[in-house]
Structures are given as C-alpha cells and as structure tokens.
C-alpha beads as a LAMMPS data file, in Angstrom:
LAMMPS data file: protein, C-alpha beads

232 atoms
231 bonds

1 atom types
1 bond types

-500.0 500.0 xlo xhi
-500.0 500.0 ylo yhi
-500.0 500.0 zlo zhi

Masses

1 110.0

Atoms # bond

1 1 1 -231.506 36.249 -14.904
2 1 1 -234.920 34.658 -14.446
3 1 1 -236.169 34.509 -10.859
4 1 1 -238.153 31.670 -9.425
5 1 1 -241.644 32.569 -8.223
6 1 1 -244.685 33.570 -10.167
7 1 1 -242.718 34.027 -13.358
8 1 1 -243.979 31.320 -15.730
9 1 1 -240.718 31.433 -17.673
10 1 1 -238.727 29.898 -14.834
11 1 1 -237.273 26.480 -15.517
12 1 1 -234.885 24.869 -12.999
13 1 1 -233.190 22.804 -15.691
14 1 1 -232.778 25.348 -18.426
15 1 1 -233.132 28.928 -19.514
16 1 1 -235.734 30.629 -21.615
17 1 1 -234.756 32.212 -24.898
18 1 1 -236.117 35.583 -26.068
19 1 1 -239.112 34.088 -27.860
20 1 1 -240.207 32.125 -24.845
21 1 1 -239.080 28.563 -25.514
22 1 1 -237.258 26.433 -22.971
23 1 1 -233.866 25.692 -24.493
24 1 1 -232.832 22.669 -22.447
25 1 1 -234.504 19.393 -21.724
26 1 1 -236.469 19.190 -18.481
27 1 1 -236.973 16.219 -16.139
28 1 1 -240.492 15.980 -17.559
29 1 1 -238.927 14.697 -20.786
30 1 1 -238.113 11.451 -18.981
31 1 1 -241.822 10.934 -18.364
32 1 1 -242.556 11.802 -21.983
33 1 1 -239.937 9.266 -23.093
34 1 1 -241.667 6.616 -20.964
35 1 1 -244.934 7.551 -22.660
36 1 1 -243.270 7.036 -26.038
37 1 1 -242.000 3.637 -24.921
38 1 1 -245.482 2.681 -23.698
39 1 1 -247.054 3.714 -27.012
40 1 1 -244.454 1.789 -29.016
41 1 1 -244.929 -1.366 -26.944
42 1 1 -248.678 -0.929 -27.395
43 1 1 -248.089 -0.752 -31.136
44 1 1 -246.115 -4.007 -31.093
45 1 1 -248.804 -5.802 -29.083
46 1 1 -251.564 -4.379 -31.258
47 1 1 -249.674 -5.428 -34.401
48 1 1 -249.472 -8.983 -33.106
49 1 1 -253.240 -9.017 -32.530
50 1 1 -253.881 -7.570 -35.996
51 1 1 -251.703 -10.274 -37.543
52 1 1 -253.954 -12.840 -35.865
53 1 1 -257.012 -11.204 -37.502
54 1 1 -258.596 -10.351 -34.164
55 1 1 -260.180 -7.145 -35.467
56 1 1 -261.546 -8.222 -38.865
57 1 1 -265.197 -8.131 -37.828
58 1 1 -264.826 -4.828 -35.954
59 1 1 -263.009 -3.306 -38.936
60 1 1 -265.840 -4.200 -41.303
61 1 1 -268.577 -3.012 -38.942
62 1 1 -266.813 0.314 -38.361
63 1 1 -266.365 1.035 -42.070
64 1 1 -269.961 0.152 -42.935
65 1 1 -271.296 2.212 -40.030
66 1 1 -269.302 5.337 -40.890
67 1 1 -270.256 5.160 -44.555
68 1 1 -273.898 4.730 -43.571
69 1 1 -273.930 7.630 -41.092
70 1 1 -271.741 10.180 -42.915
71 1 1 -273.292 11.764 -46.062
72 1 1 -271.521 11.510 -49.418
73 1 1 -271.048 15.286 -49.431
74 1 1 -268.050 14.607 -47.171
75 1 1 -266.210 12.746 -49.943
76 1 1 -264.520 15.961 -51.115
77 1 1 -263.404 17.452 -47.757
78 1 1 -262.215 14.086 -46.487
79 1 1 -260.290 13.527 -49.726
80 1 1 -258.609 16.907 -49.235
81 1 1 -257.582 15.743 -45.760
82 1 1 -256.111 12.662 -47.390
83 1 1 -253.839 14.861 -49.513
84 1 1 -252.722 16.809 -46.436
85 1 1 -251.592 13.583 -44.792
86 1 1 -249.390 12.556 -47.714
87 1 1 -245.642 12.094 -47.368
88 1 1 -244.933 15.109 -49.563
89 1 1 -247.116 17.588 -47.665
90 1 1 -246.082 16.441 -44.196
91 1 1 -242.392 16.611 -45.149
92 1 1 -242.847 20.223 -46.231
93 1 1 -244.704 21.005 -43.010
94 1 1 -241.860 19.591 -40.899
95 1 1 -239.374 21.813 -42.716
96 1 1 -241.623 24.834 -42.134
97 1 1 -241.790 24.043 -38.416
98 1 1 -238.020 23.814 -38.289
99 1 1 -237.652 27.098 -40.165
100 1 1 -239.739 28.950 -37.603
101 1 1 -238.291 27.127 -34.606
102 1 1 -234.622 26.436 -35.229
103 1 1 -234.197 24.908 -31.756
104 1 1 -236.101 21.903 -33.088
105 1 1 -233.456 19.278 -33.813
106 1 1 -234.112 18.690 -37.489
107 1 1 -231.709 15.748 -37.682
108 1 1 -233.518 13.685 -35.046
109 1 1 -236.944 14.714 -36.327
110 1 1 -236.128 13.646 -39.893
111 1 1 -234.409 10.513 -38.604
112 1 1 -237.534 9.625 -36.654
113 1 1 -239.665 10.410 -39.695
114 1 1 -237.549 8.042 -41.790
115 1 1 -237.665 5.295 -39.140
116 1 1 -241.438 5.608 -39.013
117 1 1 -241.692 4.946 -42.756
118 1 1 -239.314 2.003 -42.564
119 1 1 -241.478 0.439 -39.846
120 1 1 -244.632 1.313 -41.792
121 1 1 -243.363 -0.480 -44.893
122 1 1 -242.173 -3.397 -42.776
123 1 1 -245.699 -3.769 -41.407
124 1 1 -247.316 -3.522 -44.822
125 1 1 -244.979 -6.109 -46.304
126 1 1 -244.965 -8.640 -43.471
127 1 1 -248.332 -8.285 -41.701
128 1 1 -250.985 -9.970 -43.829
129 1 1 -253.826 -7.503 -43.580
130 1 1 -255.528 -6.623 -46.909
131 1 1 -257.169 -3.205 -47.061
132 1 1 -260.834 -2.479 -47.805
133 1 1 -262.165 -3.704 -51.144
134 1 1 -263.176 -1.347 -53.972
135 1 1 -266.839 -1.344 -52.913
136 1 1 -265.891 0.901 -49.982
137 1 1 -263.684 3.273 -51.970
138 1 1 -264.890 6.913 -51.794
139 1 1 -261.801 8.944 -52.656
140 1 1 -263.048 11.946 -54.630
141 1 1 -260.104 12.882 -56.848
142 1 1 -258.745 11.081 -59.884
143 1 1 -255.177 11.865 -58.803
144 1 1 -253.039 11.292 -55.726
145 1 1 -249.577 12.194 -54.485
146 1 1 -246.688 10.159 -55.994
147 1 1 -246.040 8.448 -52.640
148 1 1 -249.507 6.896 -52.831
149 1 1 -248.349 4.771 -55.759
150 1 1 -246.339 2.616 -53.335
151 1 1 -248.743 -0.219 -52.563
152 1 1 -247.065 -3.136 -50.750
153 1 1 -250.313 -5.136 -50.629
154 1 1 -251.393 -4.878 -47.003
155 1 1 -252.830 -1.767 -45.394
156 1 1 -251.430 -2.006 -41.862
157 1 1 -250.402 0.412 -40.407
158 1 1 -251.861 3.602 -41.894
159 1 1 -249.090 5.895 -43.123
160 1 1 -251.440 8.878 -43.234
161 1 1 -252.379 8.539 -39.567
162 1 1 -248.795 7.848 -38.596
163 1 1 -247.549 10.986 -40.340
164 1 1 -250.433 13.037 -38.969
165 1 1 -249.754 11.955 -35.401
166 1 1 -246.008 12.386 -35.866
167 1 1 -246.296 16.047 -36.842
168 1 1 -249.141 16.650 -34.363
169 1 1 -247.006 15.479 -31.445
170 1 1 -244.244 17.864 -32.521
171 1 1 -246.697 20.765 -32.875
172 1 1 -248.246 20.035 -29.468
173 1 1 -244.765 19.905 -27.955
174 1 1 -243.835 23.288 -29.426
175 1 1 -247.079 24.825 -28.203
176 1 1 -246.493 23.439 -24.713
177 1 1 -242.906 24.703 -24.635
178 1 1 -243.852 28.260 -25.567
179 1 1 -243.834 29.975 -22.173
180 1 1 -244.945 33.331 -23.643
181 1 1 -248.260 31.995 -24.907
182 1 1 -251.364 32.386 -22.755
183 1 1 -252.982 29.202 -21.475
184 1 1 -256.251 30.011 -23.230
185 1 1 -254.443 30.274 -26.553
186 1 1 -252.596 27.034 -25.898
187 1 1 -255.823 25.173 -25.161
188 1 1 -257.392 26.552 -28.321
189 1 1 -254.453 25.347 -30.423
190 1 1 -254.535 21.961 -28.664
191 1 1 -258.199 21.720 -29.609
192 1 1 -257.512 22.558 -33.265
193 1 1 -254.706 20.005 -33.568
194 1 1 -256.686 17.225 -31.881
195 1 1 -259.780 18.015 -33.964
196 1 1 -257.701 17.722 -37.128
197 1 1 -256.331 14.374 -35.920
198 1 1 -259.817 13.026 -35.209
199 1 1 -261.069 14.133 -38.625
200 1 1 -258.098 12.488 -40.331
201 1 1 -258.733 9.322 -38.293
202 1 1 -262.371 9.178 -39.408
203 1 1 -261.640 10.144 -43.013
204 1 1 -259.250 7.270 -43.668
205 1 1 -261.917 4.767 -42.648
206 1 1 -264.809 6.574 -44.322
207 1 1 -262.967 6.868 -47.656
208 1 1 -262.368 3.116 -47.682
209 1 1 -258.620 3.637 -47.633
210 1 1 -257.995 1.857 -44.330
211 1 1 -259.602 -0.232 -41.638
212 1 1 -260.044 0.899 -38.040
213 1 1 -257.144 -1.318 -36.972
214 1 1 -254.894 0.319 -39.597
215 1 1 -255.457 3.840 -38.295
216 1 1 -255.057 2.783 -34.663
217 1 1 -251.753 1.109 -35.476
218 1 1 -250.550 4.109 -37.473
219 1 1 -251.495 6.472 -34.645
220 1 1 -249.582 4.461 -32.067
221 1 1 -246.493 4.149 -34.251
222 1 1 -246.387 7.766 -35.395
223 1 1 -246.933 9.161 -31.894
224 1 1 -244.280 6.982 -30.289
225 1 1 -241.600 7.693 -32.900
226 1 1 -242.285 11.441 -32.693
227 1 1 -241.845 11.352 -28.921
228 1 1 -238.531 9.504 -29.290
229 1 1 -237.390 12.128 -31.823
230 1 1 -238.139 14.958 -29.386
231 1 1 -236.634 13.218 -26.367
232 1 1 -233.227 12.603 -27.956

Bonds

1 1 1 2
2 1 2 3
3 1 3 4
4 1 4 5
5 1 5 6
6 1 6 7
7 1 7 8
8 1 8 9
9 1 9 10
10 1 10 11
11 1 11 12
12 1 12 13
13 1 13 14
14 1 14 15
15 1 15 16
16 1 16 17
17 1 17 18
18 1 18 19
19 1 19 20
20 1 20 21
21 1 21 22
22 1 22 23
23 1 23 24
24 1 24 25
25 1 25 26
26 1 26 27
27 1 27 28
28 1 28 29
29 1 29 30
30 1 30 31
31 1 31 32
32 1 32 33
33 1 33 34
34 1 34 35
35 1 35 36
36 1 36 37
37 1 37 38
38 1 38 39
39 1 39 40
40 1 40 41
41 1 41 42
42 1 42 43
43 1 43 44
44 1 44 45
45 1 45 46
46 1 46 47
47 1 47 48
48 1 48 49
49 1 49 50
50 1 50 51
51 1 51 52
52 1 52 53
53 1 53 54
54 1 54 55
55 1 55 56
56 1 56 57
57 1 57 58
58 1 58 59
59 1 59 60
60 1 60 61
61 1 61 62
62 1 62 63
63 1 63 64
64 1 64 65
65 1 65 66
66 1 66 67
67 1 67 68
68 1 68 69
69 1 69 70
70 1 70 71
71 1 71 72
72 1 72 73
73 1 73 74
74 1 74 75
75 1 75 76
76 1 76 77
77 1 77 78
78 1 78 79
79 1 79 80
80 1 80 81
81 1 81 82
82 1 82 83
83 1 83 84
84 1 84 85
85 1 85 86
86 1 86 87
87 1 87 88
88 1 88 89
89 1 89 90
90 1 90 91
91 1 91 92
92 1 92 93
93 1 93 94
94 1 94 95
95 1 95 96
96 1 96 97
97 1 97 98
98 1 98 99
99 1 99 100
100 1 100 101
101 1 101 102
102 1 102 103
103 1 103 104
104 1 104 105
105 1 105 106
106 1 106 107
107 1 107 108
108 1 108 109
109 1 109 110
110 1 110 111
111 1 111 112
112 1 112 113
113 1 113 114
114 1 114 115
115 1 115 116
116 1 116 117
117 1 117 118
118 1 118 119
119 1 119 120
120 1 120 121
121 1 121 122
122 1 122 123
123 1 123 124
124 1 124 125
125 1 125 126
126 1 126 127
127 1 127 128
128 1 128 129
129 1 129 130
130 1 130 131
131 1 131 132
132 1 132 133
133 1 133 134
134 1 134 135
135 1 135 136
136 1 136 137
137 1 137 138
138 1 138 139
139 1 139 140
140 1 140 141
141 1 141 142
142 1 142 143
143 1 143 144
144 1 144 145
145 1 145 146
146 1 146 147
147 1 147 148
148 1 148 149
149 1 149 150
150 1 150 151
151 1 151 152
152 1 152 153
153 1 153 154
154 1 154 155
155 1 155 156
156 1 156 157
157 1 157 158
158 1 158 159
159 1 159 160
160 1 160 161
161 1 161 162
162 1 162 163
163 1 163 164
164 1 164 165
165 1 165 166
166 1 166 167
167 1 167 168
168 1 168 169
169 1 169 170
170 1 170 171
171 1 171 172
172 1 172 173
173 1 173 174
174 1 174 175
175 1 175 176
176 1 176 177
177 1 177 178
178 1 178 179
179 1 179 180
180 1 180 181
181 1 181 182
182 1 182 183
183 1 183 184
184 1 184 185
185 1 185 186
186 1 186 187
187 1 187 188
188 1 188 189
189 1 189 190
190 1 190 191
191 1 191 192
192 1 192 193
193 1 193 194
194 1 194 195
195 1 195 196
196 1 196 197
197 1 197 198
198 1 198 199
199 1 199 200
200 1 200 201
201 1 201 202
202 1 202 203
203 1 203 204
204 1 204 205
205 1 205 206
206 1 206 207
207 1 207 208
208 1 208 209
209 1 209 210
210 1 210 211
211 1 211 212
212 1 212 213
213 1 213 214
214 1 214 215
215 1 215 216
216 1 216 217
217 1 217 218
218 1 218 219
219 1 219 220
220 1 220 221
221 1 221 222
222 1 222 223
223 1 223 224
224 1 224 225
225 1 225 226
226 1 226 227
227 1 227 228
228 1 228 229
229 1 229 230
230 1 230 231
231 1 231 232
C-alpha cells in the first residue's frame, strides 16, 4: 500500500496503477472542470463578438502581417501541419492514445470529439463570418483530406485548431497524470505539445485558411470540450 510522505505516487483520493497513472479522479478535477466552464463561456462571448464583426480589421492586419514576415519556404511545412490537424488524422491519434492508455474513457472522449464538431458546424452555418479570400491562399498541396470538402460557407470557428487543442489537452492531462515520469521530462513534453499548438495556430492564419478570430474561437471550443470529456 502506498504511504504518504515523499512518495510522489501518493494520492489521497485514489491509487496508482503499476504504470504510474492515478486511477481515480482527484479533487483537482473540480478546478479543471471550472476551467473548462470558463473556457466555454469565453467561447460563447467571443462568438457573439465575432458575429458582430468586431475583429474584422484585426483579422486582416494579422493575416497580412504574418504573410509579409514569414517566408514562402514555410508553405510546405505549414501545409503538412494542416494535414495533421485534419479530422481523419486526429481521430486516429485519439485511438492510438486510448490503445496505449486504456484508462482513458474512450466513450466520453469520442462523445466530446463529436460534440465539438457539432458545435463547429453550428458556428460555421449560423455565424456569418466569411474566410480569407483566394489572394491569401498559400496551401501547398493540390489535395486535402476528405473532411476538408465540407465547406459550410463561414470559417468560424477553426476545426483544425479545435481538434489540435482537443487532443493536446488530453495529451497534457496524460503527461501530468503519469507519476513515474520525471518532472524534467514532463516539462520537455509540455514544451513540445505547446510548441506544436503555436505552430498550428500560426499556420492556419499564414496559409490563408482562417482568420485570427477563427483560430482563437476554435482553440477555446476544443480546449473546453476536451476538459469536459476528461472530467466526466
């Protein structure tokens, strides 16, 4: 039985399984759930402001600035990032995460993933927010994933950023819950995940696929739904 003290595997609300993951929910999950609620309410407020076209000028300035600063050599790597954020790839990644960590509740994770896409489509159908025009388009490849063929008309919120943040939150949660991993290794993995998120954030704007407001909205929605999925 695990003793309380200097042993990092001690958890007053649950036990630690052989591979070092806390098996039961901790009181900290209540705080995480509140964070998810805050992010979702922020998404709703931000969506209302986007619908009123409050960010149109900032969106245009941001896109022009990024395309002016970033060299065209980044078209290819950023386009590869775009493929990684597709529905197909992220779905496979979620299944891989579940395969390696069976304690992850696949039902709630997939349910949350589905709810995210329902809300994403709702936003794109009912929030009048046209995406960037063709003059800003810098996607390198002549092909895209089948899910990209679904084009409701508006670009808010960004599905790529939503999916990226959804899976990133789950990965960060799993890293945090691994009590056998050294802190230095955890911080390194945190850094890698957050760096990937930032690059995806920038790439969607640079490629002329989305506006700044689109990727902010997608980030808020994806993060909040992922937190709800983990807290259930």
